[in-house]
C-alpha positions in Angstrom: -34.5 -20.0 -74.3 -31.9 -18.0 -72.6 -28.9 -19.5 -70.5 -28.8 -18.9 -66.5 -25.9 -19.5 -64.7 -26.5 -20.9 -61.2 -23.7 -20.9 -58.3 -23.6 -23.7 -56.2 -22.9 -24.0 -52.6 -19.5 -25.2 -53.2 -18.7 -22.3 -55.7 -18.9 -24.3 -58.7 -21.0 -22.7 -61.5 -23.8 -24.4 -63.6 -25.5 -23.1 -66.7 -28.9 -24.6 -67.8 -31.2 -23.2 -70.5 -34.5 -21.8 -69.2 -37.6 -21.0 -71.2 -38.3 -17.1 -70.7 -41.8 -16.0 -72.3 -41.5 -12.5 -73.8 -43.4 -10.0 -72.2 -46.9 -8.8 -73.6 -46.5 -5.5 -75.8 -48.8 -3.3 -73.4 -46.6 -4.6 -70.6 -43.3 -3.2 -72.0 -44.9 -0.1 -73.0 -46.2 0.3 -69.3 -42.6 -0.3 -68.3 -41.2 2.4 -70.7 -43.8 4.7 -69.8 -43.5 4.6 -66.2 -39.7 4.4 -66.4 -39.9 8.1 -68.1 -42.2 9.2 -65.7 -40.1 8.4 -62.5 -36.9 9.4 -64.3 -38.4 13.0 -65.3 -40.5 13.6 -62.0 -40.0 16.4 -59.8 -38.5 13.7 -57.3 -35.4 13.1 -59.4 -33.4 15.3 -57.1 -29.6 15.8 -56.6 -28.3 17.5 -53.5 -31.9 18.7 -52.7 -32.9 20.4 -56.4 -34.5 19.1 -59.4 -31.7 17.2 -61.2 -33.0 18.7 -64.6 -32.7 22.0 -63.6 -29.1 21.4 -62.7 -28.2 19.9 -65.7 -30.1 22.1 -68.3 -27.8 24.8 -68.8 -24.6 22.5 -70.0 -26.7 19.6 -71.6 -26.8 19.0 -75.4 -26.9 15.3 -75.4 -26.4 12.4 -73.3 -26.5 8.8 -74.3 -26.9 6.1 -71.4 -26.7 2.4 -71.4 -29.5 1.3 -69.0 -27.7 -2.3 -68.7 -24.6 -1.1 -67.5 -24.0 -1.2 -63.8 -23.1 2.1 -62.4 -21.8 3.6 -59.1 -24.9 4.5 -56.9 -22.9 7.2 -54.7 -22.4 9.8 -57.8 -20.7 12.8 -57.1 -21.8 14.8 -59.8 -25.2 16.0 -61.3 -24.2 14.1 -64.6 -23.0 11.2 -63.0 -26.2 10.9 -60.8 -28.2 11.2 -64.0 -26.3 8.2 -65.6 -26.8 6.1 -62.2 -30.4 7.1 -61.7 -31.3 6.2 -65.1 -30.0 2.7 -64.7 -31.7 2.3 -61.2 -34.8 3.3 -62.3 -34.9 1.2 -65.3 -34.1 -1.7 -63.3 -36.7 -1.1 -60.6 -39.4 -0.6 -63.6 -38.2 -4.0 -65.2 -38.1 -5.8 -61.4 -41.9 -4.4 -60.6 -43.0 -5.9 -64.1 -41.4 -9.4 -63.4 -39.5 -9.2 -66.7 -36.2 -11.2 -67.0 -32.9 -9.0 -67.9 -31.9 -11.9 -69.7 -34.7 -11.3 -72.4 -33.2 -7.8 -72.9 -30.3 -7.4 -75.4 -29.9 -3.8 -75.2 -31.6 -0.8 -73.7 -30.7 2.8 -74.2 -31.7 6.2 -73.3 -31.0 9.4 -75.3 -31.4 12.8 -73.8 -31.2 15.8 -76.0 -32.1 19.4 -75.3 -33.7 21.7 -78.0 -31.4 24.4 -79.1 -34.0 27.3 -78.9 -35.0 28.6 -75.6 -38.6 29.7 -74.7 -40.6 30.9 -71.8 -42.8 28.7 -69.5 -43.4 27.1 -66.2 -40.9 24.5 -65.2 -42.0 21.3 -63.7 -45.8 22.3 -62.5 -44.3 25.6 -61.0 -46.7 28.4 -60.2 -45.5 32.0 -60.7 -43.9 33.7 -63.8 -42.8 32.3 -66.4 -39.0 31.1 -66.9 -36.9 31.0 -70.1 -35.6 27.4 -70.6 -35.5 24.5 -72.9 -37.5 21.6 -73.8 -35.4 18.3 -73.0 -36.4 15.1 -75.0 -35.9 11.8 -73.3 -36.2 8.8 -75.8 -35.9 5.3 -74.5 -35.0 2.2 -76.8 -35.2 -1.4 -75.6 -34.3 -4.1 -77.8 -34.9 -7.9 -76.9 -33.1 -10.9 -77.8 -35.9 -11.9 -80.2 -35.0 -8.7 -82.3 -38.1 -6.7 -81.3 -37.8 -3.0 -80.3 -39.9 -0.9 -78.4 -39.5 3.2 -78.0 -41.0 5.8 -76.0 -40.5 9.2 -75.6 -41.4 12.4 -73.5 -40.4 15.9 -73.7 -40.1 18.0 -70.4 -39.6 21.9 -70.3 -37.0 22.8 -67.9 -35.7 26.2 -66.7 -32.1 26.2 -65.3 -31.8 26.0 -61.5 -32.4 29.4 -59.8 -31.4 29.6 -56.1 -33.7 32.8 -55.7 -36.7 30.9 -56.8 -36.1 27.5 -55.6 -35.8 26.0 -52.1 -33.7 22.8 -51.1 -36.1 19.7 -50.9 -35.9 18.0 -47.7 -35.1 14.8 -49.2 -31.5 16.2 -50.4 -31.0 17.4 -46.8 
C-alpha cells in the first residue's frame, strides 16, 4: 500500500491508501537496462558534443540521486549529466507504467577507471584513441525492501575538436 495525496478543486488535500502492485522482476530489469542504454548513448550530448567525452578528463566518481528533482537548464556538463540522469530515469519509469511511490531509493554511481587505454570510442571509426572505461552502476530499492542493480561499462576518449564535429542537435 502507498499513500497518495490528492489536491481537490478547493485546494484541500486528501490522502488515501492505494494498493500498488510491485512490478515484475523482468520489467524492472528492462527499465534499468533501458535507462543505462539511453543515458550513455551517443545521443547524450551537451552543447552539441558527446557528454561523456566532455566529462571524462575531470571525472573520478559521480554519485547521483535519481529521485531528486533537478534543474532542466544545466549550465555545465557535470550539472547537465546529473539533470539528464534524473530525467532519463523518470522517462523509463513512466514508460514502464511504474508508480514512483513504490521506489524508496534510486541511485547511479559513475566511476572512471584509473588506467588509460587505447580503443575506438562510442562506435567511431578511425585510429584508436587514448581514453578510459567508465562504469555506470544503477541501484533501485523498492519500499518492500527488494533492490535491483545493473551496470555497464563504456570506453570514452576525451573530447577532441580536431576529430569531432558538433552535432546538429546541439546547434
